[in-house]
N, C-alpha and C positions, 0 to 999 in steps of 0.2 A: 558499527552495527548497521545492518541493512535489512529491510523487510518490506512487506506489502500489507497495507491496512486491510484486514479481512472484514471487520465490521466495527460498529460503535455500539456500546452498551452503556446508556446514560452518559456519564462523563469519562468513560474509559474507552480507549481504542484497543482492539485486539489486533495485534500485529503478528503475521507469520514470518518468521526468519528464514534465511536461506536453507537452514538444516531442517525445516518444517516444524520447528518448535514454535509454539505460540506464547506470546507474552502480552501482558496488559501494560499500557502506557496511559498516563493521565492525558486526557484530551487537551488540557491546558498547555501541555508541553509541545503540541503540534502546531504548525501554522494554521491560522483560521480557515484557510481555503482547503485544508486536507479533507479528502473524502475516501470512501471505500474504493479499493483498487489502486490507490496511489502507492508508488514505490517511495519509501522514506528511508533516510539514513540519518544517523546521529554522529555528530562530531563535537567533541568536547562538551557534551551535555546539551547541545542545540540540535533540534531536528529540522531537516530540510526535505522538501519534495524533489525527487529526481524527475523533472518534467519529461525529459527525453525518454527515459526508460519506461515511465508510466505510459507515454504515448505509444511506444513500440509494443508494450504488453497488450494494450487495448486493441491495436491493429492486428496483432497475432490472434487474439481471441476472436475478433470479428471474422478473420479469415477462416478460422476453425469452424465457427458457427455457420458461415456461408457454405462451407464444404459439407457440413452435416445435412443441409437442406437441399443440396443438389441431387 
């Protein structure tokens, strides 16, 4: 499973999956440093942050924002 953390609601992380479905995951299952916008994936019940894809997504979003203001 792979998705992006959309937001946190108390002790729940709302994660948007690749098919745009949103699921709730207990915040306790995620790494402590997880934050909104992080790309996460689950393997054998353990969640990981995909640092490279998270960085790429943030750069892409910043480029789009810069283009909007030009």
